[in-house]
C-alpha positions in Angstrom: -43.2 -40.4 63.4 -43.5 -36.5 62.8 -40.3 -36.7 60.5 -42.1 -38.9 58.0 -45.3 -37.3 58.1 -43.4 -34.3 57.5 -41.6 -36.4 54.4 -44.7 -37.3 53.2 -46.4 -33.9 53.0 -43.5 -32.5 51.3 -43.9 -35.1 48.7 -47.9 -34.0 48.8 -46.9 -30.7 47.8 -44.2 -31.7 45.1 -46.8 -33.9 43.2 -49.8 -31.6 43.5 -47.4 -28.5 42.6 -46.4 -30.9 39.8 -49.8 -31.6 38.6 -50.9 -28.0 38.9 -47.7 -26.9 36.3 -48.1 -29.4 34.1 -51.9 -27.7 33.6 -51.1 -24.7 33.6 -48.2 -24.8 30.8 -51.1 -26.8 29.0 -53.3 -24.0 29.6 -50.8 -21.2 28.4 -49.9 -23.4 25.3 -53.8 -23.8 24.1 -53.8 -19.7 24.6 -50.8 -19.0 22.7 -52.1 -21.5 19.8 -55.6 -20.0 19.3 -54.1 -16.6 19.4 -51.0 -17.8 16.6 -53.8 -19.6 14.6 -57.2 -17.9 15.1 -60.7 -19.9 14.2 -61.6 -19.0 10.8 -65.3 -18.7 10.5 
């Protein structure tokens, strides 16, 4: 029982870790794009 719970928690952590890594990559890519191509006023 506890073995299954540990596997489930590990999968949960990997899932959420993947989600946050993707969000951070998109965030930093958008920051770099706004630095490379500033908005013309």
